[in-house]
C-alpha positions, 0 to 999 in steps of 0.5 A: 845215170844222173837223176835229172836224165832218169826223170826226163826219160820216165816223163816221155815214156811212163812205162819206165815207172815199173823200172826200180832205178826210176822209182829209186830216182823219184823216191830219192828226189822227194826225200831231198825235197822233204829234207830241203836238200833239193828245191823246186825253184831257187834263186840266182845271185842276180836276184832272178829265180830258176824253176827246176822243172825236172823236179816238179815232173819227178813229184807228178811221177811220184803220185802214180807210184803211191797207193792209197792208205789210211792214216790216223793221227790222234782222233783224225783219220786221213785217206790218201796216197801221200805220207805226212811230215814227222819229226817236227820236234827234231827240225825245231818246227812248231806245229798246232793241231790240226795243222797239216804238211805233206811228206815232200815239203820242207819246213825249216827250223823256227817255222810256226804252223798254226791250223794251216796246210803246206802241200808237197814241194813247198819250201818254207824257210826259217822264222816264218809264220803260216797263220791260221787257215793259211795254205801253202801250195805245191812247190811254193817258195816261201823265204825267211821271216814271212808272216802269212796272216790268217786265210792267206791262200798261196797257190800251188802249181805242179802242171805245166812242169815248166810253169814258175812256182809263187814266190814269197821272198825274205821278210814279206808280210801277207795280210789276211785273206790274200791270194798269191797264185799262178807263179806270182812273186812278192819282193822282199819285205813287201807288205800286202794289206788285207785281200790283196790278189796277186795273179801272174797277169795282175797289174800292180801300179805304183801311184806315185811314180805311175810305174806298172808292173805285172805279176810282181811286187817289188821289194819294200813296196806297200800294197792295197787292192784297187780298181781300174776302169775298163769299158765293156759293151754294157758299160764301164766297170772296175777291173781289180788291180793292186796299188803301191801306195808307199814303201816299207822303210829300211831299219834295223828293226823290221817290226818297227819299220813294218808297224810304221809303214802300216800306220802311215799308209792306213793298211789293214792287215 
């Protein structure tokens, strides 16, 4: 029986979690997530993304199979159901204490984790920096050469199972204290200035064209926090939004083009 069929059956009938076949399938899926051989979401050739909701279901079903245990890491003690990742040296991943990544998350070669957190089901691709106190929530998909600056909050999503995870595409720069949640998607090489919040319902407005996006920041956009006026019974108030104020220029040296984009548009990171 295919793993997807096994998981879907167990999702509908939780008594099947007592089956050795179901347990083995769930454990194999988590192992494949940990090694990067399986992903919660993956890109299509046309640039869209597909969410494998049955994989998310496997993660949810994994929790009741685990028992609470004490884990000691040097001077630190943890009491949890989930194991932590191991073998960073063979993976080619730099992990600065007290950074934590859960078993079932994937970190590609060249990833750097400053004191930060990556949750189960997340995928972090090569060359990405997860800076100090940044968090990568469950099932979030982080591309290659992304920079998650200090204090960035990338939201996780397990339930509902069909909900899309947060997606940060290749080369994006997410400024300090940004929040990206609820399945929002940040396009390739986009730049979010400090403090930008993007949710699935956030309005992202291009100040030069007037074009409006919902929960999606297009490739190469330079974005800052903004406010929209809205009338309420008690008066007029500002509602948060995000503003596209420019474009990150194409360049063979992306670091140079990033610095130019930030300087030209006076963006804080």
